[in-house]
N, C-alpha and C positions, 0 to 999 in steps of 0.2 A: 410118690409115696411107695415104700416097699410093701411087700406082702408078709403077713404073719407066718412064723415058722410052725407054731402049734395050733391045733384045732381048738376053737373056743366054743363053748356051749350056750352062749347067750346072744340071741339075735339083737338085743337092745344095745349091746356094747359097741362102741366105735373104736376100731383099731387106730392107734396113733403112730407107733414106730416100734422097731426092735432095738433093744439096747443090750450091751454087754457089761456086766458088773461082776468083778471077781472071777472072770473067766466063764460065767454062766450067761447064756442068752435068755432074755426075757422079752416077750411081746407085751407092749404096754397098751392098755385099753382104758377108755373112759366110759362110764355108765352113769349118767346123771352127775351127782357130785362125788361119785366113788371112782377111784383109780385102781387099776389092777395090773399086776405084773405076772403074766403066765409063764411058767418055766417048764411045762410038759403038757402032754395031751390028756392026762387024767382029769376027770371032772373036778377034783379038788386040787389040781396042780397049779395053784396061783396064790399070790399074796395080794391083799387088798386093804385099802384104808380110805376114809373120807378125805376130801380135799381140805376140809377145815382142820382135821387132825394132822395131816401132812404139813400144812402151813404153820401149825402151832407147835410142832415137835421141836425139841431142843437139838439142834444140829450138832452140838458138841458131844452128844451121847448117841447120835443116830448111827444106824448100820449104813454101810455103803449103799445098799439098795434104797433105803429111805432117803439118803442124800440125793441119789440119782432121781428118784421120783419127785422129790421137792423141786429139783431143777426143771423137770418136765412140766410140773404144775405152774411154776413161775413163768416159764416160756409160753405156755398156753394162755395164761392170764395177760401177759404183756402183748401177745399177738392180738388178743381180743380187744385190748385197749387201743392198739395201733390201727385197727381196722375201722375205716370211716363208717359211720352209721348213716343209713339211708333214711331220708325223711318220708313220713307216710304220705 
């Protein structure tokens, strides 16, 4: 896994990857059911949305960033489904 480009201010968030959309680099984080795309080091320098809203968004009207985040959410959900569950 790569390292984030930008400093993030929440210790609860888990870095996922860095993506480039429209020539802008974003560090993608997941915090509970919220996904974030950080685009600079400023405290407010990020876009965020709940997983539910990302999955319900109309992709015909979505921005390129929302489309990219939707792909990341779907990849994460598919990976979770593909991971064998351990029995207690």
